[in-house]
Every structure is written in C-alpha cells, then in structure tokens.
N, C-alpha and C positions, 0 to 999 in steps of 0.2 A: 605644478600638479597639486591639487587639493586632495588630501587623504581623509576619508571619513572612517575613522576607526570605530568598529562596532564590537563591543564586548558581549560575548555569548557564554552564558552558563550552560554547559552541556552535561545534563544529568542522566546517568545510566548508559554511558557509551562503552562499557566494558563487554556488553553483549555483542554477538556477531554482527547484527545489523548496524548497531550504533557505531561500532569500531570501523567496520569496512565501508559502509555506504555513507554514513553521515560525517564521520571524522576524516578518515583517510581519503576517500574518493570525492568528498564534497568540500568541507571546510579546509582541510590541509591542502587539497589541490588548488583551491582559490588562493591561499596564501603563497604557495609555491609559484603561482603564475604572476605574482606581484599584485594581486588584488583583483577585484571585479571592476572593470572599467565601465563607467556610466556616462561619460562624455569625454571630449578631447582633453579636458583638464581636471577630471574628477575620477577618483577611484575609491571603492569601498574595500577596506581591509579588515577581515574578521580577526578578533582578538579573543580566543576561547580560553575558558577555564573548565577543566574536567572535574565533575563532582561524582563521588561514589562512596561506598561504604568500606572499600578495601584499598588502602593507599598503595600497596604493592602492585595490585592489578592495574590501578590507574597509571602508575609510573611505567609499567610495562607497555601499556597502550600508548602512552605519550612518547616513549622511546621508539616505538615502531612506526611513528608517523613520518619519519624522514625529514623533520624540521630542525633548524638550529636549536641547540640546547637553550632552554628557558622560554622558547616560544609558546609551548603548551604548559600552562600552570595547572596544578592539581590541588584539590582540597577534599577532605571528608566531611566538611561542614557546609551544608546547604545554606544555613542561616547566615554564615559569614559571607558567602558569595552573593547572596541576595541583598545584603546590607551594603555592598560595594557599589557606589554610584557609577563606577566605570563600566559596569555591565548592564546593558539596557535590554538584552534579549534573554529569555529563558527557553531552553530546549529540553524536552523530556522524552527519553527512549527507555524508561524503566519498564518493568512488567506492568501490565494493564492495571492490576489491583492497587498499585502505588501512585498512579498518575494523577488522579483527581485531587488528592490531598496536597501533593507537592505543587501542582499547577495553581491551585487556589492560593497557596502561600505566595507564589511568585506574582500572581495577579495583584494581591494585596500589597506587595512590595513595589508595584508600579512597573513591572517588567512587561515588555512585549512578549507574546507567547507563540511558540511554534513547537508542535508536539507530534509524536507518532500516533498512528491509529491502532486500535480503537482508543478514543479518548476516555472511555469509561466502559464499565460492564453492563450499564443500563441507560436507557434514554433519559431518565430524570437527571442523573448525574452529568451526563454529557451536555444536556441543555443548561444545567446550572453553571458549567464552565463558560459557555457562550454568554449567558446573561451576566455573569460576574465580569467577564472581559469587556462587554459593552458598557456596563455601569462604570467600570474603572477608566474607560476611554483608552485602553491599550490595544495596539494592533495585534491580530491573532491569526493563526493559520494552522492547518493540519497537513501532514504528509499524505499526498495522493500520487505517489510516484509512478504508478502504472500508466498514467496519462501521457508520460513522456518516453515510454519504451519505444524503440525504433519500429517494432512490428505494429504497435498500436498507432503510431504516427503515420505509417504508410497506409494503414486501414482508413484512418481519418481522411487522408488525401483522396483515396478512392471514393469515399462517401461524398466529399466536397465536389468531386468532378462529375457526380451523377452516374458513376459506373454501374451501380446496382439497380438502377431504376427504382422501383418500390421495394424497400427492404421488408422481407416477410418474417424472418426469424434469425435468432442468434443462438448458437450452441457453444457453450464454454466448457472445457475440460481442464481441470486443474488438480495437481497433486502428484504424489509419488509414494513409494513404499518407505515409511519411516521404520527403521528396525526397532524391535521391542527392547533390546538392551541386554538380553540374557546371553546371547552368543555373539552378536555384532553390535558395536557401539552405535547408539542412535544418533541421528543427525539433528534432532531438535531437543530442546531442554524439557525436563519432566513437567515443569509447571504448565506447559501447553495442554497437558492431559488431565489437569486438576481444575475443576470448575471453581473451587474455592479460592484458587490463586489467579483467576481471570482467564483460564484456558478454555479451549473449545473451538472447533472449526467454524461454527456459525458466527460466534463473536469475532473471530479473526477475519474470515474471508468474506462474509456478507457485507462487511464495511467496504472492502475493496470493490465488490461487484456493484455496490450502490453508486459510488462515484464514477466508476467506469461506464456503467450503463447510462446513468443520468447525463454524463458529459459527451458521450459518443453516439448513443442511439435514441434516447428519449427518457422521459420521466416515468419511474415505476409507480403504478397505481394500485397493484394488487400482487400478492405473493402466496404461493403454496410451497411448503417446504417439509421435508422429512429428514430428520437428523438421526444418527446412530452412533453408538460406541461399539464398533465392531470388535476391537481388541480390548479385552477387559482388564488385562494385567500387563504392565510394563516395568522396566527396571530403571531406577534413577541414577544420578551421577555418582552415587556411592555403591552402585551395583546391587541395590536392594529392591526387591519387588514391591510394587505399590498398586492399589486399585485405581483404575482410570475412572474418574467421575465426570469427565467432560466428553462431549461428542467428538469423534475423530473424522466424521464424514457428514456432509450436508448436501442434499439433493433438492435444488430449488428451481421453481419456475416463476418467472415474473411476467405480468401483463403490463405493457407500457400504454401511456395515454394516446399514442399514435397508432395503436393496433399491433405493434411488433410483439412477438412472443420470444422471450429469452429463457433458456434453460441452462443452468450451471451445475455441473457435478464437481464437488470439491471433496477430496479424500486423501488422508495419509495412509490409506490401505489399498493403494492401487499401483500396479506395475505399469510403467509407461510404454505404450506402443503407439506413439503419435509423434509429431514433429518436434514438440517441445514440452516443457513441464506445464506450460499454460498455452492452450490453443483456443482461438475463437473462430468458429465458422459462421460466416454471414451469408445468408442466401437471399437473393433478390430476383426480381422478374427479369432483369437483363444480365445478371452475372452473380458470381459467388466469389468469396475469398476466404482464406484461412490465414489468420495472423498468429504468430508466436511471439516470443519475447523480442526477437530481433528481426525476423524475416516475415514476409507476407507473400502468399501466392494467390493467383486469381484465375478464374475461368469465365470467359465471356459466353454469352448465349450461343454464338455461332460455333464455339469450340466445345460445347456440351455434347458428350457422346449420347447416342440413342441407346439407352440401356433397355434390354429385354430380359425378363425373368425366365430363366431356364436352368433349373438346378441339376439337369441330367447331363450337362457337358461342362468342361472347364470354361470359365468365363473368358471370352476372346478379347475383352476390352482391358486396356491398361489405364486404370482410373487415375493414376498419378501422372501419366504422360501428357495429358491435355491441359495441365495447369502451368501457368507462367509465373516466374518469380518477379515480384514488383521491385524495380530497381531503386537503389538508394539515390535520392535526389540531393542529398546533403550529407554532411558529417554529423553523426548523432553523438551527443555528449551523454554523460551519465545522467540517468533520469532523476536521481536524488539531487545531484548537483544543480541541474537546471532549475528545480523548484526552490532550492536554497537561494540561488541567485535572484529569483523572482521575489522571494520574501525579503531578502536584504535590500533590494531596490525599493520595496514597499515601505520598509522601516525608514530608510534614509531619504528617499525621494518622493514618498507618498504615491508611488505608482499603483495602479489597481492590482488587487490580489483577491480573487473570489473564493479561494479555497479556505474558508473561515471555519471557526469552531462550530458554526451552525451547520455547515456542510458535514462536518465530522459527526454531529449529532444525528444527521439523517442516516449515516451509515450504521450507527449504533441502534437507531430505531428499526432499521431493516433487520438487523440481527435479532433484536427483541421479538419482532413480529415473526421471524423465521422460527424461532424456538416455540413461540405460542402456536403457530400454525402446525408445527410438528406434534405438539402435545394434544391439540384439538383435532388433528387430521382435517383441517379446514382451510379454505381460501380466506385470506384476510385483506381488507383494504389498507392502503398505506396513506394515512392522513398527512396533510401538509403541515410542516412544522413552521412556526413563526418565531 
C-alpha cells in the first residue's frame, strides 16, 4: 500500500468551527480511519500541524482529538511552519480580518491553499487571493460545506429527477436568537458583531447563499438587500458591553438568470419556529419541498390541499400532514469531511475541484453588493467575475 502523506498547516483551529468540524470531524477522523483510500493500493494520510497564538489552547485542542500522542504537532510560529517543506497545504480558519495577509504569505511560500469563507471582507482582496494563487501555480479551494448537507443533497436529488417541474421560487430562512451576553452567555463570539473585525451577517451568510444558489438553482444576476443592526449593544467575552458596529440581520432577494426568484432571511435576532435552523422551501409547478440541514420533505401536485381563505372559522386543513419525508438513499458523511477529502484528492491525484478561490470571491462580491444595495435601497446587477 502506497501512502501519500500530506502535511497540512492548520491555522486558527482553536475556534469552534475549526476545532470541531475541520480538525476533529474531518482531519482527525480521516487519520483514525487509516487514511483516505484513493485506490486499491493507495491511501492519503493527513499530517497536520496546528498553528495559533496561544500554545496552551493549541495543546488542549490537540489533546481532545483522540489521536495517539505526537500525532498532532503544534506551533505558535506560522513562519516556521511555512518554511517546513514537509507541509504542502495551508488551511486558514482564523477570523476573516486575518485571512488575507496570512494566506498571501502561504501562497508566497508555495503552499496549496484551502481556506474558510469568507476569504476576505471585500471583493478586491478576495480576487487578489485568487490571482496570487493562480500566478503561483498552487492548488486552491474554499470551504463550501452546505453543498454536502444531507438535506441539501436530498433536495438536489429531487431537482435531478424532475420532481418540481419548473422551479418558480426559493425561500430560505436562516438564523436563531443569539443571546446578548448580559444575562445569558452568547453562542457566538463578539467579533461577529464588530465590522472592524470582519463581522456582519451579510459578509458571513451571503457568501454561503451565493455558492448554494449558484450550485443548486442557477446563477444570481441581480440582488436587492436590506441589512440591519437590530441589537445595538452586546456583551463580550469579558462580560463588558460594546457597541455593535456590524449588521446582525440581512434580508435579501436574488433574481437568477433562469427566472427563479430566491429570497433569504438571515438573522441572529429571530426565534426559531420552523423545522431547522436553516430551511429552504422550493416551489415548482409540479411539487414543492422543504429542506433542512439533514431532512427534506416534499409535497406533490396531486397531494396539494385545496386551500380556501376563510378567516371566520378554524382552518380545517392539516398543512403539515400532506408532506412526505424524502428517504435517505445513502449514508451521509460529515459535510466538511466530504469536501476535505475532495481537496486532498485534488492535491495528490489532481482530480477536479471546482470550489476555488474564484468561487470564494463570488461570495464576497455578493456580500459587497448586498451591503451596497442596502445603503442605496436599490436593485443591483451582479457582474461576472473573471
């Protein structure tokens, strides 16, 4: 058995997403399984080194991975890690405002690049990363995890089968109540609500909606968006109040080049009364479906109840009862792990990987345009990025 050892510099994995999704449930899981099998006699084995500013935090994360002692190395020196030729891949899960500078250093060091989104806080910087990677000839990619969520994969199966007929519209609802921090501990870090540190709902989530809509429904050609900072003051990790300078909610409508209309509400100031923290309702001429993170339900044309408006009596229809759960046709792996495996195959075997830094820049572009649309109260065209 030939083993392709791939050294991975993992920068910024002490945060919740970096620790749980990227390290524990992706890279560590691949290592525990004996590596990623790419043929009958070939396997890819990740060899990570964790980089961060706090050695104690790094060691705590490394100890929690459940791997043999010494498997996960740590360092507080990014320069040292980048200078080591045993590490060919650079991964970045830092806060957004730190990503561009560190990633450009990694590109200059000749490392292949795989980073979290958003790759930057503005389109120019995001495009500069793509151009730098292309000029350096390094392979590159961005995390676009929601494409491999079980609910979204089931939705894509319905689309591929022609279930919907002509798709008319998509309604996305995302978010939950993030506690302010004065009486209940918040679930998200304070930098999320500081524009100067790369925070903001539009910058964060419109990047997600760009790749999700583009890859599942069609290309976005125009946007209308309204952002708001509903909660003006929150409390930070030291229990000190601070002014919120970034938007905590974004209400966006997208017009696609195939005529589909998509509307996405994204908010940290909403209490959930729906099937999941993210739901997508897709309505078509022949049927509808609602997809969450893991499940998907559908309603065919012939099962659609004949609704009649009559506010003077209790509604006799059970609107939930005529929907059917879409069955699982396979076993669904962790969405982050699936894309990590695709990127590792891309690095070692040169298999296709279309989720590049250019795709990342498209997400940042949509966020930029969303903020501009909100400021101008106007519809804006979404130009093609080259």
